[in-house]
N, C-alpha and C positions, 0 to 999 in steps of 0.2 A: 077567855080566849087571849092568846098571846099576840103581841104585835111587835114587829122589829122596828127599831128606831136607829137610823144611821145619820151620823154627822159627816157631811162632805165639806171640805175646805179646799178651795182652789183645785177642784176636780179630783181630790183624793179622799178616800174614806179614812177618817182619822179617829173616830170613836163611835160608840153605839151601845145599844142594849136591847135585850129582849124582855119585854115586860108583860105582866098579866093585866090587860087593859080593863077587864070587867070591874076590878076594884076602883080604878080611877074613874071610870064612867059612872059607877054607882055613887061616887063622892061628889060629882058635879051636881049642884042643886038645880031643880027644875025652875023655870020661870025666866022670862026675858029680863026682868028687873035686876037680877043678880049679875048677869053679864059675864059669861065665860065663852065668848064667841069663837075664839081660836081653839080652845080645847074641844068645843062642840064640833069643830070641823073634822076632827080625827074620827075615822071610821075603821073599826077593826076588821072589816071585810073588804076594804079598798085601800088605795094609796093616797097619801096627802103629802104635799111638799110645802115647807115654810122657807121663805127666802130670808137672807140675813137681816133685812130691815124689819121683819116681823118677830125676830127672836127675842128682842127685849120685851115686847108686849106679851109674848107667850110666857116668858120667864116670870113676868109680873103676875099673870093669871095663875100660874102654878103656885107661886109663893102665897098668893091670896087664898088659894084653896087649901094649902097645907094644914093650917090649924083646924079645919073642920073636916078633913079627909078621914076616911076609914083608916084604921091603924095599918091594915094590910097594904094600903096604897102609898103610904108616906115615903118609904125608901125609893120607890119608883118615881114619885114626884120630885124628890130631891135630886135623883139622877137626871131626870128630864130638865130641871132648872140648871143643873151644871152643864149639860150639853148645850143648852141655849146660851149660857154665858160664854162657853168656849167658842161657839159659832159666831157670837157677836164680835169676837176679836179678829176674825178673818176678813179678808177683803171681798171674797166671793164664797159665801157659805150657804149651805142648804141643810135643813133638818128634814129627813125623809121618814115618814111613817108608812110601813109596808105591812098591810093586813093580809088576812087569809085569802 
């Protein structure tokens, strides 16, 4: 299932992507000890918003997942990390995940 990701900075849509979330979701290992709480918040059937102060932590989770992710998910994860980095530069940023 695809999910739309939008980066809003200072009230303007500045970047985004539409990604196949199933591959990313399948790449996140099960178990609380592994710790991907931010990625687990994303629901392909709902909407999730990450504020600017969460984007650095989300990018770190994504980069920690990248080496063990399914091959099909890696480009999407790299794009997601880039969106987080861009959002961290703005004063009022939001990364919105818009599901089905």
